N, C-alpha and C positions, 0 to 999 in steps of 0.2 A: 211955215211948214204946214201942209194940209193935215186934216184930222186923220186921214188914212195913213199918211207917212208917220205921224206921231204914234199911232197904234202899232205900226210895224217896228218902230224904234223901241217902244216899250217891250214888245215881244222879244226883240233881239237881246235887249239888256237882261230880261228875265231868264232867257235861255242861257246866256253867258254866265250869269250868276250861279245857275244850277250846275253847269258844267265845271265851273271853278270849284264848287263845293264838293264834287265827286272826285277831284284830284287832277283835273287837266291843268296844263299850264295856261298862262295868259294868252299866248298865241294860239294854242290848240283850241281853247274855249272860244276865242274870237272867230277863227276860221270855221269851226264846226257850227257855231250858231248862225253864221251867214249862210252856210250850205243848207242848214235846216230850214231857214227862211226862204231861200231861193230855189231849193230843190236840187239844182245842179248848176255847175259853173266852170268856166275856164280859170286857170290860175291868174291870168292877167286881169280878169274882172275882179277876182277876190282881192288882188293887190290894190286896185283902184278904189274899191268900196270899204276896205277894212282898215286901211292905214297901217297894215303890217308890212315891213320892208320886203321888197321883192324876193331877195334870197331866202328870207325866212318863210315866205309863203310856200315855196317849193319844199323846203325842209320840213315845214309843219305838215303839209299835205302827205308827205312820205311817212312821217311819224304816225299820223292818223290812219293811213293806209295799213301800216304794219300792225297797228292795234286792232284792225278790223272794223274801225268806225267809219271809214270812207272807202267807197268803191272807185276804182279808176277805170275809165273807159278809153282805151287807146285810140288815137286818131290825130288828125291835124285840124284843130288843136285837141289836146287831151282834155277830156271832160271828167270832172270830179263830182261824185254824188254822196250824200250822207246816207247811212243806213236808216231805216225807220226808227223814230224815237223809242218805240216800245222794245227795240232790240239793243239800244245803246247800253243800258244798265247791265243787261245780261252779258254783253260783250266785254264791258269794262271789268266786271267781276271775274270772268274767265281769264282776261288779260292779267289782272292783278294776281290771281292764283298762280298763273304760270310764272310771273316775275318772282313771287315769293318762293315757289318750288325751286326755281333756278338759284336764288340766293341761298336757300337752306342747303341745297346740294353743294354749292361752292364752299359754304362754311364747314360742312361735314368733311369735305375733301381736305381742307387745310387745317382742321382743328388739331389733329394729332401733331403735325409738324409745328404748328404754332406753339403748342404746349411744350414740346420737346426743346424748341429753340429758345423760348423766352423764360421758362421756369427757372433755369440756372441763373439767368441774369437777375430775375426778380428775387430769388433766394439770397443772392449776394447783396443786393440793395437793402433787403430787410435786415440782414445781419449788421450792415453798416449803419442803418438808420437808428433813430431815437424813438423809443416808444413813449407816447404821451403819458405823463404821470397820472393825471386825473381828468375825468369828464364829470361835470356837475349836472344832475337831473333833479327835477322836482319830485318830492315824495308824493305817492299816489299812483296813478296809472303809469306815468313814465318810469318810476322806480320798480313797479311791479313788472313792467315789460322787460326791463333790463334783467331783473331777477329770473324771470321765465327763460330768457335767452341763455343765461348762464347755466341754469338747471338743464335745459334741453341739450346743451353742448357738453355737459359733464361726461368724463370718460372713466374716472377712477374714484373721486371723492367729492362730497359736498359737506362743508362745515358751516353751521348756521349759529349766529348769535341772535337771540330775540327775547323779549319779555314774555309774551304769550304766543307769538307767531299768529297774530290775527289773520294774516293774509293766507294762511295754510289752505283753507277751503277753496280759494281761487287758484292755487298753484299745485294742489295735491295731485292733479292728473299728470303734470310734467315731472313731479317728484317720483311718482309711482313708475313712470316710464323709465326714469333714471335707475331706480331700484331694480327693475326688471332687466336692465342692461348690465347689472352687477356692480353698480356704483354704490359705495359705502356712504352712509349719511349719518353725520353726528350733529346733534343739536344741543346747545346750551340755552336753557330757559331760566327765567327768574324764578327763584324759590317761591312756591305758592304761599308761604307764610307772609310774604310781603304784600299780599292782596287782601282786599276785603272779601267777605263771603260770596258776594255775587260774582266778583271777578275770578274767584277760585273755581266756581262752577264753569265759567267760560273756559278757563285754562284746562280744566279736567276734560271737558268735551273735545277741545282741540287735540289734546294729547291722545285721547281715545281714537280719533280719526287717524292721526299719524301712525300709531301703533298698528291699527287694523289694516291700513292701506300699504304700509311700507315693510311690515314684518321684520324678518331677521336682518334686513339691510340697515335697520335703524338702531341707533344708540342715543339715549337722552340722558343728560345730566342737568342738575339744578344748582344755580349759584345765587348767593345773597345779593350780588350786584352784577349787572350786565351793562358795562359802560358804553359798549358799541352795539349797534344793531345792524345786521347784514349777513353776508355769506362770503365764503372763500371757496373757490372751485378749482380743483386740479392744480394745486400750488406747485407741483413738480412736473407739470405736463402742459405748459403753455396755457394756463388757465386765466382766471380773472376774479375780480371781487367787486362787491358793492357794499357800502357801509355808511352809516351816519352816527353821529354822537348824540347822546341823550341831552336834549335841551327842553326841559319842562316848561320854561317860560315862553317858548315859541310854539304857537298853534301848529298842529301836524301839517295842515295844508300849506303853511309857509316854510316848512323845513325843506332842506335839500340833502340829497345823497351824493356820494362820490363813487364813480365807477372807474375801474382801472384794469388794464391788462399788463401793466408794468410788472415784470416778474420779480424784481427786487421788493417792490411794495407788497405784492401778493404773498411772497414767501415770508416777509416780516409779519404780516397779519396772521399767517398760519402759525408761526412761532408763538405769537400772543395767544391765539386760540388754544394751542396745545398746552401752554402753561396753565391757563385757567382750567382746561379739561383735566389736567393732572391733579389739580389741587381742590376740586369740588367733588361732592358726593354724587353717587348715582341716584 
């Protein structure tokens, strides 16, 4: 193969790679790259040089023509020409925009009917189905993320067990949003007498933040023991919970929390919370 032919082959391959990268199919990229290199061509010539099957050559040329990337000059034979390279990207962008607009329009037209027809079927299947009892997540960012999700979706009540509620500064924004929606928030904290003086200062500072930001939506009680840490949200309204047991011998970063939307479990934890709430001082 001569040096000139090698150079043309490299140019052809580079053009094809770029066209594939912008979303053209294998056949479309092959045909258009040959047209860019040749300037113009008959379909029969493209078939001979491109190794694209004959029927696919005509089909692909029509596709490229509909996309505005190839001009068709009628005659005997019909001649096909690529548009200038500097216009290809602009044409492709406009073509993709039109495709997306058409798809969105179609989705909008059927969305109401889709929901009306399938929602009753889905509701029946959910009622028949089994809600997963527990999901396990790592303590730290994963557990904080699950807690944030529960707070954000709360409709009526949030009940929290915690020692000091160290994570409060990170989640106070979503708790405040819940309070502004009318959600009632109850928190059981470990009695400050259980802490050393330094820890008592931290506990007091966090309590001050909670009271200031949550106002009348908040109630706090203190217990000499807090066997669980976590929260229960909307126990009577398709809510959820996240909790972990106290394991002093296990480093915090190795601990795991359990997340559940199982209504029987959520309701049971709420009963446990209410029992402690009833028997501890304000």
